[in-house]
ZADO-1210 file (C-alpha; in nm, 4 decimals, padded with zeros to 6 digits):
<atoms>
<atom x="-04.6548" y="-02.2963" z="00.5970" code="ILE" pos="1"/>
<atom x="-04.3481" y="-02.4779" z="00.4625" code="ILE" pos="2"/>
<atom x="-04.5681" y="-02.7336" z="00.2868" code="GLU" pos="3"/>
<atom x="-04.7884" y="-02.4582" z="00.1436" code="ALA" pos="4"/>
<atom x="-04.4827" y="-02.2697" z="00.0192" code="ASN" pos="5"/>
<atom x="-04.3458" y="-02.5864" z="-00.1414" code="TYR" pos="6"/>
<atom x="-04.6802" y="-02.6631" z="-00.3052" code="LEU" pos="7"/>
<atom x="-04.7071" y="-02.3121" z="-00.4514" code="CYS" pos="8"/>
<atom x="-04.3606" y="-02.3495" z="-00.5990" code="ASN" pos="9"/>
<atom x="-04.4442" y="-02.6893" z="-00.7484" code="ARG" pos="10"/>
<atom x="-04.7660" y="-02.5522" z="-00.8990" code="LEU" pos="11"/>
<atom x="-04.6021" y="-02.2378" z="-01.0363" code="GLY" pos="12"/>
<atom x="-04.7832" y="-01.9862" z="-00.8165" code="MET" pos="13"/>
<atom x="-04.6476" y="-01.6826" z="-00.6344" code="ASP" pos="14"/>
<atom x="-04.6527" y="-01.7510" z="-00.2617" code="THR" pos="15"/>
<atom x="-04.7236" y="-01.3897" z="-00.1640" code="ILE" pos="16"/>
<atom x="-05.0190" y="-01.3317" z="-00.3959" code="SER" pos="17"/>
<atom x="-05.1582" y="-01.6764" z="-00.3196" code="CYS" pos="18"/>
<atom x="-05.1423" y="-01.6299" z="00.0583" code="GLY" pos="19"/>
<atom x="-05.2839" y="-01.2768" z="00.0558" code="VAL" pos="20"/>
<atom x="-05.5690" y="-01.3749" z="-00.1763" code="THR" pos="21"/>
<atom x="-05.6600" y="-01.6722" z="00.0432" code="ILE" pos="22"/>
<atom x="-05.6627" y="-01.4329" z="00.3402" code="ALA" pos="23"/>
<atom x="-05.8919" y="-01.2027" z="00.1414" code="CYS" pos="24"/>
<atom x="-06.1303" y="-01.4935" z="00.0857" code="ALA" pos="25"/>
<atom x="-06.1227" y="-01.5753" z="00.4574" code="MET" pos="26"/>
<atom x="-06.2103" y="-01.2154" z="00.5441" code="GLU" pos="27"/>
<atom x="-06.4966" y="-01.2213" z="00.2943" code="LEU" pos="28"/>
<atom x="-06.6243" y="-01.5298" z="00.4781" code="VAL" pos="29"/>
<atom x="-06.6158" y="-01.3322" z="00.8049" code="GLU" pos="30"/>
<atom x="-06.8274" y="-01.0625" z="00.6398" code="HIS" pos="31"/>
<atom x="-07.0790" y="-01.3186" z="00.5195" code="GLY" pos="32"/>
<atom x="-06.9930" y="-01.2679" z="00.1536" code="LYS" pos="33"/>
<atom x="-06.8720" y="-01.6222" z="00.0948" code="LEU" pos="34"/>
<atom x="-07.0340" y="-01.9433" z="00.2130" code="ASN" pos="35"/>
<atom x="-06.7477" y="-02.1853" z="00.2626" code="THR" pos="36"/>
<atom x="-06.5597" y="-02.3647" z="00.5390" code="GLU" pos="37"/>
<atom x="-06.2433" y="-02.1743" z="00.4481" code="LEU" pos="38"/>
<atom x="-06.1641" y="-01.9472" z="00.7447" code="ALA" pos="39"/>
<atom x="-05.8807" y="-01.8161" z="00.9570" code="PHE" pos="40"/>
<atom x="-05.7494" y="-02.1011" z="01.1676" code="GLY" pos="41"/>
<atom x="-05.8503" y="-02.3745" z="00.9231" code="ARG" pos="42"/>
<atom x="-05.4978" y="-02.4783" z="00.8357" code="SER" pos="43"/>
<atom x="-05.6326" y="-02.8211" z="00.7435" code="ASP" pos="44"/>
<atom x="-05.7904" y="-02.6635" z="00.4328" code="LEU" pos="45"/>
<atom x="-05.4851" y="-02.4692" z="00.3196" code="LEU" pos="46"/>
<atom x="-05.3160" y="-02.7255" z="00.0943" code="LEU" pos="47"/>
<atom x="-05.6444" y="-02.8296" z="-00.0674" code="LYS" pos="48"/>
<atom x="-05.7272" y="-02.4635" z="-00.1340" code="THR" pos="49"/>
<atom x="-05.3919" y="-02.4072" z="-00.3019" code="ILE" pos="50"/>
<atom x="-05.4528" y="-02.7048" z="-00.5309" code="GLU" pos="51"/>
<atom x="-05.8046" y="-02.5805" z="-00.6056" code="ASP" pos="52"/>
<atom x="-05.6584" y="-02.2447" z="-00.7076" code="ILE" pos="53"/>
<atom x="-05.4014" y="-02.4048" z="-00.9357" code="ALA" pos="54"/>
<atom x="-05.6583" y="-02.6274" z="-01.1066" code="TYR" pos="55"/>
<atom x="-05.9362" y="-02.3647" z="-01.0830" code="ARG" pos="56"/>
<atom x="-06.1779" y="-02.5917" z="-00.8992" code="ARG" pos="57"/>
<atom x="-06.4778" y="-02.4541" z="-00.7096" code="GLY" pos="58"/>
<atom x="-06.3976" y="-02.1419" z="-00.5054" code="LEU" pos="59"/>
<atom x="-06.0359" y="-02.1805" z="-00.6182" code="GLY" pos="60"/>
<atom x="-06.1432" y="-02.0600" z="-00.9616" code="ASP" pos="61"/>
<atom x="-06.2417" y="-01.7240" z="-00.8119" code="GLN" pos="62"/>
<atom x="-05.9381" y="-01.6987" z="-00.5818" code="ILE" pos="63"/>
<atom x="-05.7142" y="-01.7639" z="-00.8832" code="ALA" pos="64"/>
<atom x="-05.8126" y="-01.4198" z="-01.0183" code="GLU" pos="65"/>
<atom x="-05.6263" y="-01.2474" z="-00.7327" code="GLY" pos="66"/>
<atom x="-05.7459" y="-01.0491" z="-00.4333" code="SER" pos="67"/>
<atom x="-05.8408" y="-00.7351" z="-00.6255" code="LYS" pos="68"/>
<atom x="-06.0834" y="-00.9094" z="-00.8587" code="ARG" pos="69"/>
<atom x="-06.2096" y="-01.1332" z="-00.5784" code="LEU" pos="70"/>
<atom x="-06.2866" y="-00.8442" z="-00.3433" code="SER" pos="71"/>
<atom x="-06.4408" y="-00.6360" z="-00.6222" code="ASP" pos="72"/>
<atom x="-06.6627" y="-00.9300" z="-00.7167" code="ARG" pos="73"/>
<atom x="-06.8197" y="-00.9247" z="-00.3710" code="TYR" pos="74"/>
<atom x="-06.8324" y="-00.5468" z="-00.3331" code="GLY" pos="75"/>
<atom x="-06.5651" y="-00.5213" z="-00.0626" code="MET" pos="76"/>
<atom x="-06.2462" y="-00.3858" z="-00.2253" code="PRO" pos="77"/>
<atom x="-06.1202" y="-00.2788" z="00.1175" code="GLU" pos="78"/>
<atom x="-06.0524" y="-00.6447" z="00.2022" code="THR" pos="79"/>
<atom x="-05.7880" y="-00.6721" z="-00.0705" code="SER" pos="80"/>
<atom x="-05.4374" y="-00.5924" z="00.0527" code="MET" pos="81"/>
<atom x="-05.2910" y="-00.4770" z="-00.2787" code="GLN" pos="82"/>
<atom x="-05.1622" y="-00.1768" z="-00.4711" code="VAL" pos="83"/>
<atom x="-05.2116" y="-00.1551" z="-00.8476" code="LYS" pos="84"/>
<atom x="-05.3358" y="-00.5145" z="-00.8347" code="GLY" pos="85"/>
<atom x="-05.0259" y="-00.6640" z="-00.6685" code="LEU" pos="86"/>
<atom x="-05.0598" y="-00.8111" z="-00.3201" code="GLU" pos="87"/>
<atom x="-04.8565" y="-00.7032" z="-00.0157" code="PHE" pos="88"/>
<atom x="-04.5496" y="-00.8939" z="00.1044" code="PRO" pos="89"/>
<atom x="-04.4615" y="-00.9538" z="00.4697" code="ALA" pos="90"/>
<atom x="-04.4100" y="-00.6004" z="00.5977" code="TYR" pos="91"/>
<atom x="-04.7028" y="-00.4044" z="00.7434" code="ASP" pos="92"/>
<atom x="-04.6351" y="-00.0401" z="00.6462" code="PRO" pos="93"/>
<atom x="-04.7912" y="00.0894" z="00.9676" code="ARG" pos="94"/>
<atom x="-04.4646" y="-00.0187" z="01.1269" code="GLY" pos="95"/>
<atom x="-04.2436" y="00.1263" z="00.8504" code="MET" pos="96"/>
<atom x="-04.3522" y="00.4604" z="00.7084" code="GLN" pos="97"/>
<atom x="-04.1028" y="00.4537" z="00.4217" code="GLY" pos="98"/>
<atom x="-04.2148" y="00.1042" z="00.3264" code="GLN" pos="99"/>
<atom x="-04.5686" y="00.2385" z="00.2924" code="GLY" pos="100"/>
<atom x="-04.4441" y="00.5044" z="00.0505" code="LEU" pos="101"/>
<atom x="-04.2573" y="00.2329" z="-00.1415" code="LEU" pos="102"/>
<atom x="-04.5686" y="00.0186" z="-00.1805" code="TYR" pos="103"/>
<atom x="-04.7747" y="00.3168" z="-00.2973" code="ALA" pos="104"/>
<atom x="-04.5243" y="00.4412" z="-00.5546" code="THR" pos="105"/>
<atom x="-04.3808" y="00.1172" z="-00.6924" code="SER" pos="106"/>
<atom x="-04.4526" y="00.0969" z="-01.0620" code="ASN" pos="107"/>
<atom x="-04.5719" y="-00.2621" z="-01.0379" code="ARG" pos="108"/>
<atom x="-04.7670" y="-00.2353" z="-00.7127" code="GLY" pos="109"/>
<atom x="-04.7033" y="-00.3395" z="-00.3529" code="ALA" pos="110"/>
<atom x="-04.3599" y="-00.4853" z="-00.4228" code="CYS" pos="111"/>
<atom x="-04.0724" y="-00.5079" z="-00.1744" code="HIS" pos="112"/>
<atom x="-03.8221" y="-00.5633" z="-00.4555" code="LEU" pos="113"/>
<atom x="-03.8399" y="-00.2130" z="-00.6007" code="ARG" pos="114"/>
<atom x="-03.6543" y="-00.0233" z="-00.3291" code="GLY" pos="115"/>
<atom x="-03.7041" y="-00.2082" z="-00.0008" code="ASN" pos="116"/>
<atom x="-03.6905" y="00.0258" z="00.3017" code="MET" pos="117"/>
<atom x="-03.6228" y="-00.2702" z="00.5299" code="LEU" pos="118"/>
<atom x="-03.2531" y="-00.1780" z="00.5283" code="GLY" pos="119"/>
<atom x="-03.2684" y="00.1790" z="00.6604" code="PRO" pos="120"/>
<atom x="-03.5835" y="00.1396" z="00.8697" code="GLU" pos="121"/>
<atom x="-03.5077" y="-00.1911" z="01.0441" code="LEU" pos="122"/>
<atom x="-03.1552" y="-00.3152" z="00.9732" code="LEU" pos="123"/>
<atom x="-02.9619" y="00.0110" z="00.9846" code="GLY" pos="124"/>
<atom x="-02.8273" y="-00.0315" z="00.6304" code="SER" pos="125"/>
<atom x="-02.6799" y="00.1992" z="00.5086" code="PRO" pos="126"/>
<atom x="-02.7933" y="00.3911" z="00.8203" code="LYS" pos="127"/>
<atom x="-03.0710" y="00.3574" z="01.0757" code="MET" pos="128"/>
<atom x="-03.3826" y="00.5721" z="01.0329" code="LEU" pos="129"/>
<atom x="-03.6735" y="00.6074" z="01.2717" code="ASP" pos="130"/>
<atom x="-03.9291" y="00.3765" z="01.1140" code="ARG" pos="131"/>
<atom x="-04.2239" y="00.5663" z="01.2626" code="HIS" pos="132"/>
<atom x="-04.1209" y="00.9055" z="01.1222" code="VAL" pos="133"/>
<atom x="-04.2663" y="00.9983" z="00.7826" code="SER" pos="134"/>
<atom x="-04.0538" y="01.3054" z="00.7030" code="SER" pos="135"/>
<atom x="-03.7308" y="01.2634" z="00.5103" code="GLY" pos="136"/>
<atom x="-03.8190" y="00.9244" z="00.3623" code="LYS" pos="137"/>
<atom x="-03.8912" y="01.0249" z="00.0012" code="ALA" pos="138"/>
<atom x="-03.5351" y="01.1109" z="-00.1017" code="GLY" pos="139"/>
<atom x="-03.3839" y="00.7962" z="00.0479" code="ILE" pos="140"/>
<atom x="-03.6507" y="00.5772" z="-00.1093" code="LEU" pos="141"/>
<atom x="-03.5887" y="00.7285" z="-00.4528" code="ILE" pos="142"/>
<atom x="-03.2163" y="00.6452" z="-00.4326" code="VAL" pos="143"/>
<atom x="-03.3042" y="00.2860" z="-00.3407" code="LEU" pos="144"/>
<atom x="-03.5582" y="00.2641" z="-00.6232" code="GLN" pos="145"/>
<atom x="-03.2973" y="00.3756" z="-00.8751" code="HIS" pos="146"/>
<atom x="-03.0371" y="00.1323" z="-00.7424" code="THR" pos="147"/>
<atom x="-03.2828" y="-00.1578" z="-00.7533" code="ASN" pos="148"/>
<atom x="-03.3856" y="-00.0704" z="-01.1089" code="ALA" pos="149"/>
<atom x="-03.0219" y="-00.1018" z="-01.2150" code="VAL" pos="150"/>
<atom x="-02.9692" y="-00.4287" z="-01.0252" code="ILE" pos="151"/>
<atom x="-03.2753" y="-00.5698" z="-01.2015" code="ASP" pos="152"/>
<atom x="-03.1311" y="-00.4642" z="-01.5354" code="SER" pos="153"/>
<atom x="-02.7970" y="-00.6295" z="-01.4567" code="ILE" pos="154"/>
<atom x="-02.9834" y="-00.9467" z="-01.3627" code="GLY" pos="155"/>
<atom x="-02.8319" y="-00.9900" z="-01.0174" code="MET" pos="156"/>
<atom x="-02.9961" y="-01.0982" z="-00.6915" code="CYS" pos="157"/>
<atom x="-03.1217" y="-00.8111" z="-00.4757" code="LYS" pos="158"/>
<atom x="-02.9506" y="-00.9493" z="-00.1661" code="PHE" pos="159"/>
<atom x="-02.6086" y="-00.8577" z="-00.3040" code="VAL" pos="160"/>
<atom x="-02.6953" y="-00.4944" z="-00.2303" code="ASN" pos="161"/>
<atom x="-02.6621" y="-00.5661" z="00.1423" code="TYR" pos="162"/>
<atom x="-02.3010" y="-00.6761" z="00.0942" code="ALA" pos="163"/>
<atom x="-02.1582" y="-00.4593" z="-00.1838" code="ILE" pos="164"/>
<atom x="-02.1933" y="-00.0938" z="-00.2777" code="GLY" pos="165"/>
<atom x="-02.2800" y="00.0990" z="-00.5915" code="ASP" pos="166"/>
<atom x="-01.9128" y="00.1286" z="-00.6848" code="ASP" pos="167"/>
<atom x="-01.9029" y="-00.2476" z="-00.7437" code="PHE" pos="168"/>
<atom x="-02.1953" y="-00.2270" z="-00.9853" code="PHE" pos="169"/>
<atom x="-02.0284" y="00.0553" z="-01.1772" code="THR" pos="170"/>
<atom x="-01.7108" y="-00.1490" z="-01.2195" code="ARG" pos="171"/>
<atom x="-01.9153" y="-00.4497" z="-01.3255" code="LEU" pos="172"/>
<atom x="-02.1122" y="-00.2583" z="-01.5906" code="ILE" pos="173"/>
<atom x="-01.7957" y="-00.0879" z="-01.7144" code="THR" pos="174"/>
<atom x="-01.6191" y="-00.4229" z="-01.7531" code="ALA" pos="175"/>
<atom x="-01.9120" y="-00.5775" z="-01.9400" code="ILE" pos="176"/>
<atom x="-02.0025" y="-00.2883" z="-02.1711" code="THR" pos="177"/>
<atom x="-01.6695" y="-00.1084" z="-02.2124" code="GLY" pos="178"/>
<atom x="-01.8501" y="00.2149" z="-02.1247" code="ILE" pos="179"/>
<atom x="-01.7054" y="00.4025" z="-01.8283" code="GLU" pos="180"/>
<atom x="-01.9641" y="00.4271" z="-01.5487" code="TYR" pos="181"/>
<atom x="-01.9457" y="00.6305" z="-01.2290" code="GLU" pos="182"/>
<atom x="-02.1769" y="00.6027" z="-00.9286" code="VAL" pos="183"/>
<atom x="-02.3738" y="00.9094" z="-01.0369" code="GLN" pos="184"/>
<atom x="-02.4265" y="00.7448" z="-01.3772" code="ASP" pos="185"/>
<atom x="-02.5801" y="00.4498" z="-01.1979" code="LEU" pos="186"/>
<atom x="-02.8389" y="00.6704" z="-01.0305" code="GLN" pos="187"/>
<atom x="-02.9118" y="00.8489" z="-01.3585" code="LEU" pos="188"/>
<atom x="-02.9662" y="00.5158" z="-01.5310" code="THR" pos="189"/>
<atom x="-03.2010" y="00.4010" z="-01.2557" code="GLY" pos="190"/>
<atom x="-03.3920" y="00.7278" z="-01.2728" code="GLU" pos="191"/>
<atom x="-03.4328" y="00.6925" z="-01.6487" code="ARG" pos="192"/>
<atom x="-03.5699" y="00.3393" z="-01.6031" code="ILE" pos="193"/>
<atom x="-03.8100" y="00.4521" z="-01.3306" code="TRP" pos="194"/>
<atom x="-03.9474" y="00.7384" z="-01.5379" code="ASN" pos="195"/>
<atom x="-03.9899" y="00.5163" z="-01.8446" code="LEU" pos="196"/>
<atom x="-04.1909" y="00.2710" z="-01.6347" code="GLU" pos="197"/>
<atom x="-04.3986" y="00.5579" z="-01.5003" code="ARG" pos="198"/>
<atom x="-04.4795" y="00.6785" z="-01.8507" code="LEU" pos="199"/>
<atom x="-04.5803" y="00.3263" z="-01.9474" code="TYR" pos="200"/>
<atom x="-04.8201" y="00.3098" z="-01.6530" code="ASN" pos="201"/>
<atom x="-04.9696" y="00.6472" z="-01.7381" code="LEU" pos="202"/>
<atom x="-05.0315" y="00.5361" z="-02.0948" code="ARG" pos="203"/>
<atom x="-05.1952" y="00.2206" z="-01.9617" code="ALA" pos="204"/>
<atom x="-05.4436" y="00.4311" z="-01.7658" code="GLY" pos="205"/>
<atom x="-05.2903" y="00.4522" z="-01.4193" code="PHE" pos="206"/>
<atom x="-05.3059" y="00.7908" z="-01.2437" code="THR" pos="207"/>
<atom x="-05.1790" y="00.9445" z="-00.9199" code="HIS" pos="208"/>
<atom x="-05.4898" y="00.8041" z="-00.7495" code="SER" pos="209"/>
<atom x="-05.3340" y="00.4590" z="-00.7894" code="ASP" pos="210"/>
<atom x="-05.0340" y="00.5683" z="-00.5778" code="ASP" pos="211"/>
<atom x="-05.2148" y="00.4765" z="-00.2606" code="THR" pos="212"/>
<atom x="-05.2647" y="00.2033" z="-00.0005" code="LEU" pos="213"/>
<atom x="-05.5623" y="00.0008" z="00.1222" code="PRO" pos="214"/>
<atom x="-05.7648" y="00.2270" z="00.3551" code="PRO" pos="215"/>
<atom x="-05.7000" y="00.0250" z="00.6700" code="ARG" pos="216"/>
<atom x="-05.3291" y="00.1061" z="00.6635" code="PHE" pos="217"/>
<atom x="-05.4048" y="00.4781" z="00.6708" code="MET" pos="218"/>
<atom x="-05.7130" y="00.4740" z="00.8942" code="ASN" pos="219"/>
<atom x="-05.6906" y="00.1779" z="01.1326" code="GLU" pos="220"/>
<atom x="-05.4036" y="00.1892" z="01.3860" code="PRO" pos="221"/>
<atom x="-05.2345" y="-00.1354" z="01.4818" code="LEU" pos="222"/>
<atom x="-05.3755" y="-00.2625" z="01.8084" code="LYS" pos="223"/>
<atom x="-05.0679" y="-00.4348" z="01.9494" code="GLU" pos="224"/>
<atom x="-04.6947" y="-00.4831" z="01.9131" code="GLY" pos="225"/>
<atom x="-04.4096" y="-00.2384" z="01.8701" code="GLY" pos="226"/>
<atom x="-04.6068" y="-00.0294" z="01.6206" code="SER" pos="227"/>
<atom x="-04.9325" y="-00.0161" z="01.8155" code="ALA" pos="228"/>
<atom x="-05.1296" y="00.3031" z="01.7531" code="GLY" pos="229"/>
<atom x="-04.9589" y="00.3827" z="01.4217" code="HIS" pos="230"/>
<atom x="-05.1014" y="00.4378" z="01.0733" code="VAL" pos="231"/>
<atom x="-04.9287" y="00.5334" z="00.7477" code="VAL" pos="232"/>
<atom x="-04.9092" y="00.9102" z="00.6838" code="HIS" pos="233"/>
<atom x="-04.8999" y="00.8721" z="00.3090" code="LEU" pos="234"/>
<atom x="-05.0222" y="01.2110" z="00.1831" code="ASP" pos="235"/>
<atom x="-04.7314" y="01.4155" z="00.3195" code="GLU" pos="236"/>
<atom x="-04.4737" y="01.1621" z="00.2027" code="MET" pos="237"/>
<atom x="-04.6286" y="01.1365" z="-00.1440" code="LEU" pos="238"/>
<atom x="-04.6174" y="01.5131" z="-00.1960" code="ALA" pos="239"/>
<atom x="-04.2455" y="01.5118" z="-00.1079" code="ASP" pos="240"/>
<atom x="-04.1905" y="01.2144" z="-00.3360" code="TYR" pos="241"/>
<atom x="-04.3429" y="01.3823" z="-00.6413" code="TYR" pos="242"/>
<atom x="-04.1449" y="01.6995" z="-00.5704" code="ARG" pos="243"/>
<atom x="-03.8138" y="01.5132" z="-00.5362" code="PHE" pos="244"/>
<atom x="-03.8807" y="01.3304" z="-00.8609" code="ARG" pos="245"/>
<atom x="-03.9536" y="01.6486" z="-01.0525" code="GLY" pos="246"/>
<atom x="-04.3079" y="01.5350" z="-01.1249" code="TRP" pos="247"/>
<atom x="-04.6287" y="01.7351" z="-01.1177" code="SER" pos="248"/>
<atom x="-04.8706" y="01.7194" z="-00.8243" code="GLN" pos="249"/>
<atom x="-05.0564" y="01.4596" z="-01.0315" code="GLU" pos="250"/>
<atom x="-04.7446" y="01.2429" z="-01.0498" code="GLY" pos="251"/>
<atom x="-04.6656" y="01.3147" z="-01.4163" code="ILE" pos="252"/>
<atom x="-04.2979" y="01.3548" z="-01.5209" code="PRO" pos="253"/>
<atom x="-04.2561" y="01.7035" z="-01.6640" code="ASN" pos="254"/>
<atom x="-04.0843" y="01.7668" z="-02.0008" code="PRO" pos="255"/>
<atom x="-03.7839" y="01.9291" z="-01.8331" code="LYS" pos="256"/>
<atom x="-03.7169" y="01.6194" z="-01.6246" code="LYS" pos="257"/>
<atom x="-03.7548" y="01.3867" z="-01.9236" code="LEU" pos="258"/>
<atom x="-03.5206" y="01.5992" z="-02.1338" code="THR" pos="259"/>
<atom x="-03.2601" y="01.5921" z="-01.8569" code="ALA" pos="260"/>
<atom x="-03.2824" y="01.2124" z="-01.8642" code="LEU" pos="261"/>
<atom x="-03.2221" y="01.1991" z="-02.2398" code="GLY" pos="262"/>
<atom x="-03.5849" y="01.1203" z="-02.3145" code="LEU" pos="263"/>
<atom x="-03.6496" y="01.4220" z="-02.5355" code="GLU" pos="264"/>
<atom x="-03.8760" y="01.2375" z="-02.7783" code="GLU" pos="265"/>
<atom x="-04.1054" y="01.1277" z="-02.4979" code="LEU" pos="266"/>
<atom x="-04.0981" y="01.4797" z="-02.3558" code="ALA" pos="267"/>
<atom x="-04.2512" y="01.6049" z="-02.6819" code="LYS" pos="268"/>
<atom x="-04.5458" y="01.3696" z="-02.6590" code="GLU" pos="269"/>
<atom x="-04.8644" y="01.4924" z="-02.4993" code="GLN" pos="270"/>
<atom x="-05.0554" y="01.1666" z="-02.4678" code="THR" pos="271"/>
<atom x="-04.9516" y="01.1195" z="-02.1066" code="TYR" pos="272"/>
<atom x="-04.9845" y="01.4816" z="-01.9942" code="ALA" pos="273"/>
</atoms>
């Protein structure tokens, strides 16, 4: 794994997307869709496969397109562990309900860097939440999404959020810009960013149907471990999420919300409605 990670870095490939797409190919082999020696357990083929992806040789040329295109090519989209075309990171959402909502609603897909629920659902930061409970997760996730949007805009590492609070970021932005920021301004800024990204996605053709997860996470309970028997209860969380955001049931920001965020000109447009 360490060698594979190092090789991905040297070849300029994302380790998460690369690993998940290789796993997708392995599952397609199990279903008889691909005729290749690549399979779960064949660690001896891992490094060669990564190089084949980078240089687009043989099957690597197909894997290089990502798991969504690969699975669609062979008529089995359910084997691709992705949202909006971006592959899943380490955390199985059947063990973290809020993380499942994060993956489904993230503007760039199944990303753990857009409001990671690892803190409240596993680490107790800022407080411990029951990771198997779906109710009450939407509001907390939205706060984290706004905070992470601001941290991205500042250009700081996400890990600093585990050590310092929002008041530090407000002082930092105030010192740099000369504009007085309070904590509530930080959340407003993050909300404005999040809604702008949402409008961009809507213009690009995404709809509320893209705020979802691969079927197995919602239909196939885990068979073992501390989260055995659990699936993601996405529908109820998603309805709360849209309501908290002031969006329609179809996930579209309403004009009143956009006006409140200082986006009046976008509120007048009808192309996204």
